[in-house]
Structures are given as C-alpha cells and as structure tokens.
N, C-alpha and C positions, 0 to 999 in steps of 0.2 A: 413750572411757575412762570404768570403771563408777564410780559414785559408792555408797559404804559409807554407808548411815546407821547410825549405833549405839544401840545399843538396852541399851548394858552398863551394870550397874551395880555401884559397890563390895561389896563381903561383906569384914566383918572375923575375921579367924581369932588375933583376942588382939592379940598385938606386928607383926603384919601386916596389911594391906588388899590384896583379891586383885579387881581388875576381870572380874568374871562374863562372857564372851563368847557371843554369839548362833552358832548354828552356820555363818549366814553371815557372821560374823567370821573365825571360827574356818578356814573356807574359803576367805577372801578371798586369791590370791594363793600356795594353798596349792599345792607341788607336789603332791600327796597326793590332794588335795580330789576326785578321782573313781574312787579307791579302795576297794573295800569292805575288810571284814575279811580275808577270804583274801585277798585281793592285799598287803594292808596287812602282815600277819602274817611274810611274807617279808624282808621291807622291817625291818621293825622288829628282829626277834630277833638280829639280830647288837649292835647295844647293850642286849641284854639283862646284863650287865656294871656297869650304871651304879651308879653307888655310892648312889643315894638309896631305888632297888629302885623306883623309879613305872614303870620298863618292865616291868620282871616283872607288875608289878600290871595293866599295860595288856595284856602279852601272855596273862597266865591268864582276863581278861575276855573278850578278844577271842576265846579259844576256847572261852569258855562260849556266844556268841553268843546269850543271852537274859535280859531286863533281870533285875535284881536288886538286893534291896534293900539294898544298901550303894554302889547308883550311885551315889546323890547327891553323899556323901563322896568316892567317885571321879573323880567331875568336876571338883569344886574342887580337889584335888589335881594332875589331870590340866593342866588349865588354868593354875593357879600355877606348876609346872613348865615345862613350855611356856612362860612367860614370864620365866622365868630363864634356859632354855638361849636360848631367843629372842633375850634381850639380850646376852650372852654371847657370841653368835655372832655381832655385827653389825660389821663390816657384808657380812661372808659370810649365803651363803644357811641361813636354822635349820633342816639338817635333823631334828635330834632334837627341836625345837620343832615343826615342821609335823606331824612323826609324831603327835605325841601331842595337838596341836590335830586331828588327822583322825581320830584314835582317841576321843576326847573326842564330836566329831561324830557319828560310828556308832552311840555309846553313847545319846545324846541319842534323836535318830532311834528306835534301837530301844525307847525306853522314850515315844517319842510326845512327847517334848519340844521345843518350838523353842527354849527358854532357860533357862541352869541356874536362874535365879531361878526357876523353876516347881516345883525340888526343894527348894532353899533355904526359898522362903516355904511348903512342903509340911510343911516339919518341926517 
C-alpha cells in the first residue's frame, strides 16, 4: 500500500476555498495517471457537453500542448471542478474528476511546476 504525503494548501476563490493538489495527489489512484495528452483527449471529448464548460477548456488546452499565460487560472478551475465531480460521483469511480485531474497534472508538467501553489504564489 502506498502512502500519500499531502503538500496541499487551500486557496480562497472569494466565497469558496479550494484545496490545491500536487501532481502526486492528482494522480493518486487516478485511472488515467499514465495517459499523456494525446491518449487523454479521446476519452475526455465525449464529456465536452458538460454544463460548466470546463471540459471544453481542458480539451482546448490539451490540443495546444504548450504552456500558456492563463494556465495558472485554468489549473485552479480544473482542480475545483474535479473536486466537485469527484464528490458527486461518490461512491462510484469519479471518471470525469480523474480526467480533469490528469489534465491538470499534464498542464503542470508542461509548465515545469510540481504544485499549483507555484502558479498562485507567482501572480
């Protein structure tokens, strides 16, 4: 059994607080943890009609495949929506949450960032 040591910190988004997750945490027990952007896209695309539009943003970003100036804000949104979909999926596997979290991990790696707080603290 593996042990996960969390380095996660809360981030205030006005009326809500989101716990920012490290790459290690985003990939922990994630069904898609070994997927790269090319492998993740066809699995993510059927969820493109999701009502909040976060999946469309994730798909657009994975198609770009290069770091962008808005990645910090996107990472916060991906983690937040992943947490919401993860909670709503309980007790079933949180497929959409895992897809969003793996997208986040890919974006972080492309930016050479291990933890979202590095984005937040640089703003």
